[in-house]
C-alpha positions in Angstrom: -1.8 14.1 16.8 -1.0 12.3 13.3 2.9 10.8 15.1 0.3 9.5 17.9 -1.7 7.8 15.7 0.9 6.4 13.6 3.0 4.8 16.9 -0.5 3.4 17.9 -1.5 2.1 14.1 2.0 0.1 14.1 1.7 -1.3 17.9 -1.6 -2.8 16.6 -0.2 -3.7 13.2 2.8 -5.5 14.9 1.9 -8.6 16.1 -1.0 -9.0 13.3 2.0 -8.8 11.1 3.1 -12.1 13.0 0.3 -13.9 11.9 0.5 -12.6 8.2 4.0 -14.4 8.9 2.8 -17.4 10.0 0.3 -18.4 7.2 2.7 -17.0 4.8 5.3 -20.0 5.6 2.3 -22.4 5.8 1.3 -21.8 2.2 4.8 -20.5 0.4 4.9 -23.7 -1.1 1.4 -24.4 -1.6 1.5 -21.6 -4.1 -0.2 -23.5 -6.9 -3.3 -24.1 -4.6 -3.5 -20.3 -4.3 -3.4 -19.5 -7.4 -5.9 -22.1 -8.5 -8.6 -20.3 -6.6 -8.7 -17.6 -9.8 -9.5 -20.4 -12.5 -12.9 -20.5 -10.8 -13.9 -17.0 -11.8 -12.1 -17.4 -15.3 -14.3 -20.2 -15.6 -17.5 -18.3 -15.1 -16.2 -15.5 -17.7 -15.9 -18.0 -20.3 -19.3 -19.9 -19.6 -21.3 -16.9 -18.8 -19.6 -13.7 -20.5 -18.6 -15.7 -24.0 -20.5 -18.4 -24.1 -24.1 -16.9 -23.1 -22.5 -13.8 -24.4 -22.6 -15.0 -28.0 -26.8 -15.7 -27.6 -27.6 -12.7 -25.5 -25.3 -9.9 -28.2 -25.2 -6.6 -26.5 -27.2 -5.2 -24.0 -28.2 -1.6 -23.1 -28.1 -0.1 -19.8 -30.3 1.7 -17.9 -28.6 4.9 -19.1 -28.9 4.2 -22.9 -25.4 2.9 -23.1 -25.4 -0.2 -25.6 -22.3 -2.6 -24.7 -21.4 -6.3 -25.0 -23.0 -8.7 -22.9 -19.5 -10.0 -21.8 -18.2 -6.4 -20.6 -21.4 -6.4 -18.6 -20.9 -9.5 -16.6 -17.2 -9.7 -16.6 -17.0 -6.5 -13.5 -19.5 -8.9 -12.2 -17.8 -11.7 -12.1 -14.6 -10.0 -10.6 -16.7 -8.8 -7.5 -17.7 -11.9 -6.7 -14.5 -13.6 -7.1 -13.1 -10.8 -4.6 -15.9 -11.8 -2.4 -15.4 -15.3 -2.5 -11.3 -15.2 -2.1 -11.8 -13.5 1.4 -15.3 -14.6 2.7 -13.8 -18.8 2.2 -10.5 -17.8 3.9 -12.0 -15.6 6.5 -14.4 -18.4 7.1 -13.6 -21.7 6.6 -9.7 -21.5 6.6 -10.4 -19.9 9.6 -12.4 -22.3 11.4 -10.3 -25.1 10.6 -7.5 -23.5 12.5 -10.1 -22.6 15.2 -11.8 -26.1 15.9 -9.7 -28.5 13.9 -6.1 -27.7 13.9 -6.0 -25.7 17.2 -4.0 -23.0 15.7 -4.8 -20.2 17.6 -4.3 -22.2 21.1 -0.7 -21.9 20.8 -0.6 -18.5 19.0 -2.9 -16.8 22.3 0.7 -18.2 23.8 2.4 -15.1 22.8 1.9 -11.2 23.1 -0.7 -11.8 20.5 -4.4 -11.0 21.5 -7.8 -12.0 19.6 -7.7 -8.2 17.7 -4.1 -8.9 16.2 -5.3 -12.9 15.1 -8.3 -11.3 13.6 -6.6 -8.1 11.9 -3.4 -11.1 10.8 -6.2 -13.2 9.0 -7.7 -10.5 7.3 -4.5 -9.3 5.6 -3.9 -12.5 4.8 -7.0 -12.8 3.1 -7.0 -9.8 1.2 -3.4 -10.8 -0.4 -5.4 -14.3 -1.4 -8.5 -12.4 -2.6 -5.7 -9.8 -4.5 -4.4 -12.7 -6.4 -7.5 -13.7 -7.5 -8.5 -10.3 -8.5 -5.3 -10.0 -10.8 -5.4 -13.0 -12.6 -8.9 -12.0 -13.6 -8.0 -8.3 -14.6 -5.7 -9.2 -16.6 -7.8 -11.4 -18.5 -9.8 -8.8 -18.7 -7.6 -7.0 -19.9 -6.1 -9.6 -22.9 -10.0 -10.0 -23.7 -10.3 -6.5 -24.8 -13.3 -6.1 -22.0 -12.0 -3.0 -19.7 -13.6 -0.4 -21.0 -11.7 2.9 -19.8 -8.8 4.1 -18.3 -10.6 4.3 -15.0 -10.6 0.4 -15.0 -7.3 0.6 -13.4 -9.2 1.1 -10.4 -11.1 -1.8 -10.3 -8.3 -3.8 -8.2 -8.5 -1.7 -5.6 -12.1 -1.5 -5.5 -12.3 -5.6 -5.6 -9.7 -5.6 -3.0 -11.9 -2.9 -1.0 -14.8 -5.7 -1.7 -12.7 -8.5 0.1 -12.4 -6.4 2.9 -16.4 -5.4 3.5 -17.0 -9.5 3.8 -14.0 -10.3 5.8 -15.5 -9.8 9.0 -18.6 -11.4 7.9 -16.3 -14.5 7.3 -14.4 -14.0 10.8 -17.9 -14.1 12.4 -19.4 -17.0 10.5 -16.2 -19.0 11.4 -17.0 -18.3 15.1 -20.8 -18.9 14.8 -20.6 -22.0 13.2 -20.2 -25.4 14.9 -20.0 -27.9 12.3 -19.1 -27.8 8.5 -22.5 -28.5 7.2 -23.2 -25.3 8.8 -21.2 -23.8 5.5 -23.5 -24.9 3.3 -26.1 -22.4 4.7 -23.4 -19.6 3.4 -22.7 -20.8 0.2 -26.3 -20.9 -0.5 -27.0 -17.6 0.1 -23.4 -16.7 -1.3 -24.6 -18.6 -4.7 -28.0 -16.7 -4.6 -26.3 -13.0 -3.9 -24.6 -14.3 -7.5 -27.4 -15.3 -9.4 -29.6 -12.4 -8.1 -27.4 -9.6 -7.1 -27.6 -7.7 -10.8 -24.8 -10.2 -12.1 -26.6 -11.3 -15.5 -28.9 -8.4 -15.7 -29.9 -5.1 -14.7 -31.9 -4.9 -11.6 -34.5 -2.8 -13.3 -35.5 -5.5 -15.3 -36.2 -7.5 -12.1 -40.4 -7.6 -10.6 -40.6 -4.6 -8.4 -41.4 -6.4 -5.5 -38.0 -8.3 -6.1 -35.7 -4.9 -6.4 -35.7 -3.5 -2.8 -34.1 -6.9 -1.8 -31.4 -6.9 -4.3 -30.4 -3.5 -2.9 -30.6 -4.8 0.9 -27.8 -7.4 -0.8 -24.0 -6.7 -0.1 -22.7 -8.2 -3.2 -25.1 -5.8 -5.8 -23.0 -2.5 -3.7 -19.7 -4.6 -4.9 -20.9 -5.4 -8.3 -22.3 -2.0 -8.8 -19.1 -0.1 -7.4 -16.6 -2.5 -10.1 -19.2 -2.4 -13.0 -19.4 1.5 -12.7 -15.5 1.8 -12.6 -14.6 -1.1 -15.3 -17.3 0.9 -17.9 -16.6 4.5 -16.4 -20.5 4.8 -15.8 -19.8 7.3 -12.0 -22.4 8.9 -10.3 -23.9 9.7 -7.2 -24.5 6.1 -6.1 -21.0 4.9 -6.0 -20.8 6.6 -3.2 -23.4 4.9 -1.8 -21.8 1.8 -2.9 -18.9 2.6 -1.3 -20.8 3.9 2.1 -22.8 0.8 2.3 -19.5 -1.2 1.9 -17.6 0.5 4.6 -20.2 0.3 7.0 -19.9 -3.6 6.4 -16.4 -3.6 6.8 -16.4 -1.8 10.3 -19.1 -3.3 11.7 -18.0 -6.6 10.9 -14.8 -6.8 12.0 -15.5 -5.3 15.3 -18.2 -8.0 15.8 -15.9 -10.8 14.3 -12.9 -9.7 16.7 -15.4 -9.7 19.8 -17.0 -13.2 18.9 -13.3 -14.6 18.4 -12.0 -13.1 21.7 -15.4 -14.9 23.6 -14.4 -18.1 21.9 -10.9 -18.4 22.0 -11.1 -17.5 25.8 -13.8 -20.0 26.9 
């Protein structure tokens, strides 16, 4: 059974690697553009972590543990970087290839199918998001913001967050019709960044707002990375993982169906 599963996996992964190779060839001379995506998160760290952190000082977690405000905010900015890196690649860039550059018209002339295109774009988005994550984690280590030996798991956790948002990005690339439509996406993303537990514990929010925060996908990503970075591992970590797993599976399934419908029009 395992041999059959492995064969099926390679059969589906093989064509998607061609899409990944195409993206690599197209961007290999623009590595500065790829790396620059991680600079924004570093600026957030300096502005909110060190700037605002110098005014706030220490913060007490709901369990009673006291940590620096910078150590509290940094994992949330890392989760946001993972989300943004993958979401922008799978939405805006895929939209450009689909609507403007017409890349997929030529791709479909090969044995590749919409599922292969979707999977290849997800792989590429995770690689770009992983670059942003690695840059940020190195910066966290340099400033002594990795509070636990478990912090090494923050990297795969952040990439996992990117995977959870990749299906959403691909779906939006097929739903939106014009560039201004992405303003709605950015408005929602910015709202999640501000109110998803990034800067203060959700328990400090008004009671009516807390359920809305708990429903936000970014909140579960922030809690996952923050719990790992601070060594605060508990039962709710499993809830965060299951939420993001469901989001990744449902998003990717919907995205490939939407992409197939759009490409075969």
